[in-house]
N, C-alpha and C positions, 0 to 999 in steps of 0.2 A: 173741864169744869162741869159740875152737875148741880142743877137747882131743881128741887122738888122731883128728883128722879129723872129729869130731862137734861141731856147734854146741851151745853150752850157754847160749844166751840165756835169761835169767830172764824170767818173765811180767811184763809191765809195761803200765800203762794208756797209756804213751807210744805203743805200737804202734797202739792204736785211734785215738789222736789223729792219728797220721800217716796212717792209712788214710782217716779221715773228713775230714781236712783237705786232702787232695790231690785235685785235680780228676780226675787220672788214675784213682786208685783208686775215687773216687765214681762215675765213669763206668762202670767195670768192674762194680761192685756193682749199679748201676742197670740196666745191660745184662743182667745175670744174672736180675734180677727180671722184666724185660720178656720175656726168653726164656721163663722159667718160666711166667708168667701166660699168655702167648700160646700156648705149647704145651698148657697145661692146657685152655684154652678150645677150641682147635682139636681136641684129642683128644676132648673131650666132644661137640662138635658133629658130628664125623664118626662117633664110636662109637655114638651113640644110635640113629640110624636102622638101622645095621647090627645092633646088638643087638636092637632091636625086631623086625626081620625074622626073625632067627635064632630068637627065642623064640616068635614067633607062627606061623611057617610050619608047615604040615603036610606038607611035601614029604618023600618017602621018602629024599631026599638030604640031609636036615637034618644028620645027623652029619658027612657029607663037607663040607658048607658050613661048619660050625663049625671043622672041621680046617683047611680052606683059610684061613679068617679068622685063625686062630691060627698058621698055618705060618711067618710071619716070625720067630717066636720060635726057630725051629730054626736060623736063620742068625745068625752073629756080628754084633754091632752094627757092628763095623769093616767087615765085608763089605758090609752094607747101606749104610753111610755112604759107602763108596767107590763104590757103585752110584750114589748121588746125585751124587757128585763127577764121575763120567763123564757124567751127564745135564746138570749145571749148569755145567761149566767152559766156558772161552772157545770151544773147538772141540767142545763136547758136543752131544748129541742135541737138546736144547731150543733152543739157539741155531741149530742147523742147520735145525730146523723153522720157527722164526720168520723166518729169512732166506728160506727156500724159499717160504713162502706170502706173503711181502711185508709181514709185520707189523713187520719191522725191516730197516733198510738195512745194518746191520753187527752182528756179534755183541755182545750186551749183557754188561756186567760183572756177573755173578751171583755170582761167588766172588772173594774171601771176602766174606761179608756176614752180617748178623744174620738176615735172612729165610731164607737158606739153612740156617742152624743150626736155625731154628724148624721148617722143613719136614722136615729130616732127623730131628730128635728126635720130631716128631709121628708120623712114619711108624714109627719104632722103638717108640714107646710106645702106639700105637693099640690093640694087642691087650689091654693092661692095662685101658684104658677100656672096651673091649667086655666083658671079663669082669666088671668091676665093675657095669656097668649091667645086664648079663644076670642077675646075681644078684638085683638088685632087681626086675626084671621077672618073674623066676620066682617070687618071693615074693608077687606081686600077683595077686589073683583076677580073671581076665578078665571075669567076669560083671558086675563093677562098670562096665566100659566099655560092655558091652551094655545095662546098665540105664540109663546116661546117654543112650545113643543112642535107646533105646525111649521115653524121656521127652521127646524132641524136640531134644536137644542135637546140634549139628553135630560132625563128627569133630574139627575144630580145637578147638572149645570143650571137647569131651571130653578131648582131649589136655592142654589147658592147665589145666583145672579138676580133672581126675581122675588121668590117667596120670602127668603130670609131677610133681605134688606127692607122689604115693605112691612114686615112684621117685627122689625127690630125694636120699636117702642114697647111692644108687649113683652118681648124677651127681657129688655132692660127693666121694665116695670116689675116683672116677676122676680128678677134677680134682686132688685133693690128691696122689694117687699120681703123676700125670704131672708136676705142678709139682715135687714133691720130687726125682724122678729127673732132671728136666730141669736144674734149677739146680746139681745135683751132677755132671752128666755131664761127662766129659773128652774121650773119643775124638771124638765128633761135632763139638763146638766146635773142637777142635784141627785136624780135617781140613777142615771147611767154613768155619771162621772164620780160623784162623791167627793170627799175631802181631798183625795189625791189628784183630782182633775178639776180644779177650780176654774170658773170663768168669771168675768166681771160681775155678772148678775149675782152669782152665789157668793162671791167675795163681798159685794156691797151688803148683802144680807148679814153675813158674818161680822163685818166691821161694825154695822149699826146695831144689830140685835145682840150678838154674842159678846163683842168686845166693847160696845158702847163708844166706839171711836167714830163719831159722826163727822168729824172733819175729814178723815181719810175716805170714809164712805161717800160723803158728798162730793169730794174731789173726783173719785172714780166714777160716780154717777154723771158728773159733768163731762168727763172724757167720753163716756159711753154715749151721752146725748149729742155732743158735738161731732162725734164720729159718724153718727147716723145722719145728722143734718148736712155734713159735708158731702156725704154720698148722695143725698137727695139733691143737693145743689149741683153736683157734677152731673147727675142724671138729667136734671132740668136743662143744664147748659148744652149737653149733647143733643137732647131732644129738640131744643130750640135751633141749634145749628142745622140739624137734619131737616127741620121744617123750612128754614130759610133757603136751604139749598134746593129742596124740592119745589119751592115756589119760584 
């Protein structure tokens, strides 16, 4: 129903039944979660060594290195995403390099695709992961690592048994932050994914703006919101249990 150009669909459980009963919408919801989890894991994996180096280095250029690491935040997400579009498109730099070195006989179809969305979002959200993990590393006493090494532990064992557990809140925080921002991102999936690789954010826009189906759009928005809230609750519970155990 529309009044004065504005949809007036009443909230209804039927909207959720349509979303969860349609293979199209289920695929979009599942793809959004795959993108969010993949981006979260990739951000944490890339951010941890960078954050560790930035915290532990004694270089006089430490401040400059931190500024360079966080410099992507100075550019718009759309600008960074179009940079990846230039790299990954059919005639882009990556395909040109693969063909030139003989790793591909012809340009690969890299866009639109879910992996392209994951790469673009991971690059955009990497500074947030670095900041979260740096916060945990700054709160950790380096003498604990030195003590473990002096007692005969290898560097790998020291990292697995001492450093990683003590900085797990920062890792978890970086993952949750990256996941939450990734599943709700619109610009990057729209540019690198397009109509053939919809996510919940792009589908919400299409349902509300293009199709004027505010009922389905709102229902999908609620699913997106509660998914993020449940993850935040789970992270808070895990952090609370670890804090209680440490006490």
